[in-house]
DRENRO-708014 format. One record per residue (C-alpha): residue in one letter; x, y, z. Coordinates in steps of 0.2 Angstrom, whole numbers, padded with zeros to 4 digits, always signed. Last residue first. Layout:
<rs>
AXYZ/...
</rs>
This chain:
<rs>
D+0140-0084+0157/F+0129-0075+0144/I+0127-0058+0137/P+0125-0055+0118/W+0128-0038+0112/D+0123-0032+0094/V+0125-0014+0088/K+0120-0007+0072/L+0123+0011+0066/V+0114+0018+0051/F+0118+0034+0040/S+0105+0040+0027/R+0105+0045+0009/P+0086+0046+0004/M+0074+0032+0007/A+0064+0027-0009/L+0050+0039-0015/Y+0032+0034-0016/Y+0022+0042-0030/P+0020+0026-0039/S+0030+0012-0029/T+0049+0011-0027/Y+0052+0028-0034/F+0069+0036-0037/G+0080+0050-0029/Q+0092+0064-0032/Y+0097+0057-0049/R+0114+0055-0057/F+0127+0057-0043/G+0114+0065-0032/Q+0111+0049-0021/N+0125+0037-0023/A+0126+0033-0005/H+0109+0026-0005/I+0110+0019+0013/L+0127+0022+0022/K+0131+0008+0034/F+0140+0007+0050/A+0141-0011+0059/L+0145-0017+0076/R+0146-0034+0084/V+0150-0036+0103/K+0156-0053+0108/N+0175-0047+0110/I+0175-0032+0099/Q+0168-0037+0081/F+0169-0027+0065/S+0158-0020+0051/I+0160-0007+0037/Y+0146-0003+0025/P+0143+0004+0007/D+0125+0004+0000/V+0124+0008-0018/T+0107+0011-0027/A+0104+0007-0045/V+0091+0015-0057/G+0076+0010-0067/W+0066+0011-0051/V+0047+0015-0054/K+0036+0019-0069/F+0019+0027-0068/D+0007+0024-0082/D-0002+0007-0082/Q-0009+0004-0065/L-0015-0012-0056/Y-0018-0013-0037/F-0009-0015-0021/Q-0018-0016-0005/N-0021-0007+0011/L-0039-0004+0006/L-0040+0015+0008/P-0021+0017+0008/S-0022+0010-0010/Y-0004+0006-0017/A+0000+0007-0036/D+0007-0009-0045/A+0023-0007-0053/T+0025+0000-0071/Y+0043-0005-0074/K+0061+0002-0075/S+0074-0011-0073/K+0078-0016-0055/F+0096-0013-0047/F+0103-0016-0030/V+0122-0014-0026/D+0128-0019-0009/A+0145-0013-0003/G+0160-0018+0006/F+0171-0017+0022/Y+0176-0030+0035/I+0187-0026+0050/K+0197-0039+0059/L+0204-0032+0076/V+0219-0041+0083/K+0235-0038+0073/A+0233-0019+0075/Y+0220-0019+0062/T+0217-0034+0052/F+0210-0033+0034/N+0193-0037+0025/S+0185-0036+0008/E+0167-0037+0003/L+0157-0035-0013/H+0139-0039-0015/T+0129-0037-0032/Y+0110-0039-0034/N+0102-0038-0051/I+0084-0038-0057/L+0079-0037-0075/T+0062-0037-0083/P+0054-0028-0069/L+0037-0037-0065/K+0019-0032-0067/Y+0006-0046-0069/I-0009-0039-0078/E-0003-0029-0094/K+0013-0040-0094/A+0003-0056-0096/N+0015-0068-0106/Q+0030-0068-0095/I+0049-0067-0095/N+0059-0062-0080/L+0078-0061-0080/I+0087-0062-0063/F+0105-0059-0060/Q+0113-0063-0043/N+0131-0058-0040/T+0143-0062-0026/A+0160-0056-0021/R+0172-0060-0007/F+0190-0054-0003/K+0203-0057+0010/A+0202-0076+0012/K+0194-0079-0004/N+0176-0082-0010/I+0171-0078-0027/G+0152-0080-0032/V+0140-0081-0046/N+0121-0084-0046/L+0112-0084-0062/I+0093-0084-0063/L+0081-0086-0077/N+0063-0083-0071/T+0048-0089-0081/I+0030-0083-0079/N+0015-0090-0087/I-0002-0083-0083/V-0016-0094-0087/T-0032-0087-0096/E-0049-0083-0088/T-0042-0070-0076/Q-0052-0065-0060/V-0055-0046-0057/P-0056-0037-0040/K-0061-0019-0042/L-0050-0005-0037/K-0053+0005-0053/Q-0036+0001-0061/D-0039-0017-0057/L-0037-0027-0041/Y-0030-0044-0044/V-0036-0063-0045/Y-0027-0076-0054/N-0039-0090-0060/G-0024-0100-0066/L-0006-0095-0062/L+0008-0105-0070/T+0026-0103-0063/N+0042-0107-0071/A+0059-0107-0062/I+0077-0109-0069/E+0093-0108-0060/P+0112-0107-0064/R+0123-0108-0049/F+0142-0105-0050/S+0155-0104-0036/I+0173-0099-0038/S+0186-0101-0025/K+0192-0118-0032/F+0179-0123-0045/R+0161-0125-0038/L+0145-0129-0046/N+0128-0129-0039/Y+0113-0134-0050/G+0096-0126-0050/A+0078-0132-0054/N+0061-0123-0050/I+0044-0129-0055/H+0028-0119-0049/T+0010-0124-0052/T-0003-0112-0045/S-0023-0113-0046/L-0033-0100-0036/G-0050-0106-0032/K-0065-0100-0042/F-0073-0083-0038/N-0090-0080-0032/N-0091-0061-0031/N-0099-0048-0020/W-0092-0030-0021/S-0090-0014-0011/L-0081+0002-0011/V-0085+0017+0000/G-0095+0011+0015/N-0081-0002+0018/D-0089-0017+0009/F-0081-0033+0004/N-0086-0051-0003/D-0075-0062-0014/Y-0059-0053-0015/F-0058-0049+0004/L-0062-0067+0009/A-0047-0074+0000/V-0049-0085-0015/P-0049-0103-0010/I-0032-0112-0014/V-0028-0125-0028/S-0010-0129-0026/Q+0006-0136-0035/Y+0024-0135-0030/F+0038-0145-0038/T+0056-0140-0032/G+0073-0145-0037/E+0091-0144-0031/L+0106-0153-0040/G+0122-0151-0031/K+0124-0169-0026/F+0106-0172-0023/S+0093-0160-0016/L+0075-0163-0021/K+0059-0154-0015/A+0040-0158-0016/N+0026-0147-0011/L+0008-0152-0014/L-0007-0141-0008/F-0025-0145-0010/N-0042-0138-0012/K-0058-0146-0019/L-0053-0163-0012/S-0070-0162-0002/A-0060-0166+0014/S-0047-0153+0010/F-0030-0160+0004/E-0013-0157+0012/A+0004-0163+0004/D+0022-0163+0009/A+0036-0172-0002/N+0054-0174+0003/L+0069-0180-0006/F+0086-0178+0002/N+0105-0174+0001/S+0110-0159+0012/S+0107-0171+0027/D+0123-0181+0023/K+0118-0198+0029/F+0104-0197+0016/Y+0087-0191+0020/Y+0071-0199+0013/G+0055-0190+0015/L+0036-0193+0016/S+0024-0180+0021/G+0006-0179+0027/G-0011-0172+0024/L-0030-0173+0028/F-0040-0156+0029/T-0056-0151+0037/E-0063-0133+0035/S-0076-0125+0047/K-0086-0109+0046/L-0092-0097+0059/K-0102-0082+0051/T-0093-0072+0038/T-0094-0053+0038/F-0091-0039+0026/R-0110-0036+0023/E-0113-0031+0041/S-0102-0016+0039/F-0095-0005+0053/K-0093-0017+0067/N-0086-0031+0056/D-0083-0049+0062/L-0075-0063+0051/R-0075-0081+0058/Y-0064-0096+0056/F-0063-0114+0061/R-0050-0127+0056/Q-0050-0146+0058/R-0034-0154+0054/A-0029-0173+0051/H-0012-0179+0050/L+0000-0192+0042/L+0019-0191+0044/Y+0033-0202+0036/N+0052-0202+0037/F+0060-0215+0026/G+0076-0225+0030/R+0067-0241+0032/Y+0053-0234+0043/R+0053-0218+0053/G+0040-0210+0063/K+0024-0200+0062/F+0006-0198+0069/G-0007-0185+0068/V-0017-0172+0076/K-0021-0154+0070/N-0032-0141+0078/S-0034-0124+0070/L-0044-0109+0078/V-0045-0094+0067/G-0052-0076+0071/F-0053-0062+0059/T-0058-0045+0066/F-0065-0029+0058/N-0063-0010+0061/Q-0065+0002+0047/I-0067+0021+0050/L-0071+0035+0038/S-0073+0053+0044/D-0083+0067+0036/S-0099+0058+0042/A-0115+0054+0033/L-0105+0050+0018/S-0105+0057+0000/V-0094+0049-0013/I-0084+0057-0027/D-0076+0043-0037/I-0061+0034-0031/N-0042+0034-0034/Y-0038+0036-0016/S-0021+0041-0020/A-0027+0054-0032/Q-0034+0066-0019/L-0052+0071-0018/S-0055+0057-0004/N-0043+0067+0007/E-0056+0081+0010/A-0072+0071+0014/F-0061+0058+0023/V-0056+0070+0036/P-0054+0058+0051/D-0047+0044+0040/V-0045+0028+0051/F-0042+0010+0046/T-0041-0004+0058/Y-0038-0023+0057/K-0039-0035+0071/Q-0032-0053+0070/H-0035-0066+0082/E-0026-0083+0080/Y-0028-0099+0090/D-0017-0113+0085/L-0016-0131+0092/T-0004-0144+0086/H-0004-0162+0091/F+0008-0177+0089/V+0009-0196+0090/Q+0025-0205+0088/F+0032-0222+0082/G+0051-0223+0086/S+0050-0241+0091/R+0036-0237+0104/L+0025-0223+0110/M+0034-0207+0108/M+0023-0192+0112/Q+0022-0175+0103/Q+0017-0158+0108/Y+0015-0141+0098/V+0006-0126+0105/H+0003-0109+0097/V-0007-0095+0105/N-0008-0080+0093/N-0012-0062+0095/L-0012-0050+0080/R-0015-0032+0078/E-0015-0023+0061/N-0016-0004+0059/N-0019+0007+0044/Y-0018+0026+0047/V-0025+0043+0042/G-0022+0056+0056/D-0013+0070+0047/T-0018+0077+0030/F-0016+0067+0015/Q-0008+0070-0002/S+0010+0072+0006/D+0020+0087+0003/Y+0037+0089-0005/F+0051+0102-0006/R+0057+0103+0012/R+0055+0086+0018/Y+0061+0078+0002/N+0078+0087+0002/S+0086+0079-0013/R+0075+0086-0027/L+0067+0076-0040/D+0068+0082-0058/K+0076+0067-0067/I+0064+0056-0058/D+0049+0065-0065/I+0039+0072-0051/S+0038+0089-0058/L+0031+0102-0046/S+0024+0119-0051/D+0007+0113-0055/K+0007+0102-0039/V+0006+0083-0037/L+0006+0078-0018/I+0019+0064-0015/G+0013+0048-0008/G-0004+0044+0000/Q+0002+0049+0017/E-0004+0034+0027/I+0003+0032+0044/Q+0007+0013+0046/K+0004+0004+0063/H+0010-0014+0066/N+0006-0023+0082/F+0011-0041+0084/H+0008-0051+0100/Y+0015-0069+0103/F+0011-0084+0114/T+0022-0099+0111/A+0022-0117+0117/L+0033-0132+0113/L+0031-0148+0122/T+0040-0164+0120/Y+0036-0181+0128/K+0047-0197+0126/K+0063-0190+0133/N+0063-0201+0148/K+0065-0186+0159/S+0052-0176+0149/L+0057-0162+0137/Y+0049-0145+0139/N+0049-0129+0129/T+0042-0112+0133/S+0038-0096+0124/L+0034-0078+0127/D+0033-0067+0111/Y+0034-0048+0109/N+0030-0037+0095/W+0032-0018+0091/H+0030-0007+0076/D+0026+0011+0073/V+0028+0016+0054/L+0028+0034+0048/K+0033+0043+0064/Q+0036+0061+0066/E+0052+0062+0076/S+0064+0066+0062/N+0058+0084+0061/T+0047+0095+0051/A+0038+0082+0041/D+0028+0083+0025/I+0040+0070+0016/Q+0052+0058+0023/K+0041+0052+0038/S+0050+0042+0051/S+0053+0024+0054/N+0050+0015+0071/Y+0056-0001+0079/K+0052-0012+0094/S+0056-0030+0096/I+0053-0041+0112/N+0058-0059+0114/L+0055-0069+0130/T+0061-0087+0133/F+0057-0100+0146/N+0065-0117+0147/L+0062-0134+0155/R+0072-0150+0153/P+0089-0145+0161/N+0079-0135+0175/V+0071-0118+0175/N+0081-0114+0159/Q+0083-0096+0154/S+0081-0086+0139/H+0081-0067+0137/T+0080-0058+0120/F+0079-0039+0117/D+0077-0030+0100/L+0078-0011+0098/R+0076-0002+0082/T+0077+0016+0077/H+0074+0025+0060/G+0073+0044+0062/F+0083+0049+0046/S+0100+0047+0054/G+0097+0029+0057/Q+0099+0020+0074/M+0100+0001+0077/Y+0100-0008+0094/F+0102-0027+0098/L+0103-0034+0115/N+0104-0053+0119/T+0102-0062+0135/Y+0106-0080+0140/P+0105-0087+0157/S+0115-0102+0160/R+0115-0120+0153/T+0103-0114+0140/N+0091-0124+0130/Y+0081-0113+0118/Y+0066-0115+0107/R+0068-0103+0092/F+0052-0098+0083/N+0053-0101+0064/A+0037-0111+0062/P+0027-0098+0073/N+0030-0085+0059/P+0030-0067+0066/A+0024-0052+0056/Y+0035-0040+0047/L+0033-0048+0029/N+0015-0050+0032/F+0011-0032+0033/T+0004-0031+0015/N-0006-0047+0017/F-0024-0043+0020/G-0032-0057+0011/L-0043-0065+0025/K-0037-0083+0021/T-0046-0099+0017/A-0036-0115+0019/P-0022-0122+0007/D-0008-0118+0020/T+0011-0117+0017/Q+0011-0105+0002/E+0026-0104-0009/E+0032-0087-0014/F+0034-0082-0033/L+0043-0066-0037/I+0039-0048-0034/S+0033-0050-0016/K+0022-0037-0009/S+0025-0023+0004/S+0017-0010+0015/T+0030+0000+0025/G+0042-0006+0038/I+0057+0003+0032/N+0053+0017+0020/G+0051+0016+0001/L+0033+0011-0001/D+0037-0007-0004/Q+0040-0019-0018/Y+0049-0035-0014/L+0064-0044-0020/W+0075-0032-0011/N+0089-0044-0009/R+0080-0053+0005/E+0091-0047+0019/N+0089-0029+0012/L+0070-0031+0012/I+0071-0037+0030/D+0080-0022+0036/T+0097-0015+0040/K+0109-0028+0033/Y+0126-0025+0041/F+0125-0042+0050/K+0125-0051+0033/D+0141-0061+0038/L+0148-0053+0054/L+0147-0070+0063/T+0139-0072+0081/D+0123-0081+0075/P+0114-0090+0090/S+0118-0109+0091/Y+0108-0122+0082/Q+0103-0139+0087/T+0097-0152+0074/D+0089-0168+0082/F+0079-0171+0066/N+0062-0180+0068/K+0053-0171+0054/L+0042-0162+0067/I+0057-0159+0078/D+0065-0150+0063/K+0050-0140+0059/E+0048-0135+0077/L+0066-0127+0078/R+0079-0130+0091/Y+0090-0119+0101/K+0107-0120+0109/V+0116-0109+0122/T+0130-0115+0133/K+0142-0123+0120/P+0157-0114+0126/G+0165-0106+0111/Y+0151-0094+0104/V+0145-0107+0091/Q+0142-0106+0073/K+0127-0116+0065/T+0117-0100+0062/S+0130-0095+0050/D+0125-0108+0038/D+0109-0100+0034/L+0092-0098+0043/I+0079-0085+0040/Q+0076-0076+0056/A+0068-0082+0072/M+0060-0070+0085/
</rs>
């Protein structure tokens, strides 16, 4: 499965036997080919939150429910379901790698943590002939309970996904086919956070280091949220004449969500559910609903006088079925969109101006995203009006219910940054401003509320780096300013520091060692509701306010990359732990081993 690309993905093994392309490049008529990453840069990162500088809120453990802290661009103005806390771990068809291999290519990745975290990734890609390829990706990982567990085998998160893809290029190179089927299965055991007792203080200064010994969870065993996702994605294009092309994209997505609490009558008394006492016909509570989407897009594209252009029409059908509540259902509905893009790219592809837009046929909803990159200056203008998710408009699970008619969500985002470099020193000041109109959130009583005033958020960002042969350092400092602190919760300060040095052992083995330092100022982060698998507003419980230090060492033997990392190495120097969400502790000190082994001829 594809990861976020950076410059390291353009490195090659040596013999150029393995290449892959991305659909987004093909769609823009770029003939960009990448080679799998074999560098040690960022290889030591242990999970996706680390890779993204911990700019998310989660429940402390790897793979748990999460939400972005800063603004994230949407790519689709269509109606969504609204269950997003597992999105960070789900596949993105736009980033799938479509390989072209001269010989079979296999890659094995394994990671093992001392507190029960394991991960195994497998990729195999092989060309049937020079124009047809098949690729299989499999990923499986677990993380274990840190509280209320007797051993490291008791799972907290159980995740696995696989995808099977193919790509084909006709002999005359006029027809291209990309196709992928993927399956995603993410299960999270719900514990409700730490159980508060009369004899137990949960203040950060009183936390004990042995979580499993001193802390119990709020819920008994058997409570879980599970998301399953199956998707068929097909992209094809045909060149007609003079670079003029027609293209077609088909997506069918089937999502299934399940929530189970076998002893709801008992667990509902705990603080994590945050509900009034209710009486059900059964002691257990089960939710099971599916959301199906069929999207069909056709259009044409090409290049004219240095400009890349694209126009398309899209028809989308969606339906929500619920076996346990007829009220939380949506009969088959359709949406029609018209859109396109226009871009100008200089000979140096790092300099460009591009705008993408899509409008509903009624012009009620739309999305506009324009980007500029020119001689160090980078800017983004984003604006959208998107329907409120189905979850916030109409929901019923037998315990909580509502029926709303909210207005569309309005977002305007502007970002500008400038890259400066002096010898080995890089400097990038950046400013971003986001306006949120008709913002919808869950209040302290787990009820959806829509704001009447516009929320204004400003992010002042400073990136500084030093890059020398034997030493490298980077620092990202973020200051958040906003006008609605009682509704939209953000840490005022966020800082990420990375330090790395290297030396050569026995004249042949280059060893890198360094550390990541993450810090968020103390703030009243949103609480998490296991009942809804959503985050909601709270005003009393503060999280973070401390720094965590993660040292590592990494090296490469032939084609095999290895890394050893100590997570939260500074545990006990001032505090024995901290919270990432109310009642949810961050990972304790733990040791992680990573191994990546590419196999090819």
